[in-house]
C-alpha positions in Angstrom: 118.7 54.9 144.7 121.8 52.9 145.4 122.7 52.8 141.7 122.4 56.6 141.6 124.6 57.1 144.6 127.2 54.7 143.4 127.3 56.4 139.9 127.5 59.8 141.6 130.5 58.7 143.7 132.3 57.3 140.6 131.7 60.5 138.7 132.7 62.6 141.7 136.1 60.9 141.8 136.9 62.5 138.3 135.4 65.9 138.8 137.4 68.8 140.3 134.4 70.5 142.0 131.3 68.3 142.2 128.1 69.6 143.9 126.4 67.9 146.7 122.8 66.7 146.3 120.0 66.7 148.7 116.9 64.5 149.2 114.7 66.8 147.0 117.1 66.4 144.1 117.3 62.7 144.5 113.5 62.4 144.7 113.1 64.4 141.5 115.7 62.2 139.7 114.0 59.0 140.8 110.6 60.3 139.8 112.0 61.3 136.4 113.6 57.9 135.9 110.4 56.1 136.9 108.2 58.1 134.5 110.6 58.1 131.5 111.4 54.5 130.6 112.8 55.4 127.1 115.9 57.2 128.3 119.0 57.6 126.2 122.6 57.8 127.4 122.5 61.6 126.7 119.5 62.2 129.0 121.1 60.1 131.8 124.4 61.9 131.4 122.6 65.3 131.7 121.4 64.2 135.2 125.0 63.7 136.3 126.2 66.9 134.6 123.7 68.9 136.5 125.6 67.8 139.7 129.1 67.9 138.4 129.2 71.4 136.8 
C-alpha cells in the first residue's frame, strides 16, 4: 500500500488534474495486484492512468 501511495504521489506531481482515490479503489487495486502475479508494465500503468485522467 505504501508503494502505491508513493507511486501515486510521484505521478501526481506531473499530472495537471489528478483524481483522488478512496479506500475502495485502493482495496480493489491491492486485490487485483495480489491475484494477478504476471503483470506487465502496461497493466500497471493503466492503474495509474485510471487516476490521472
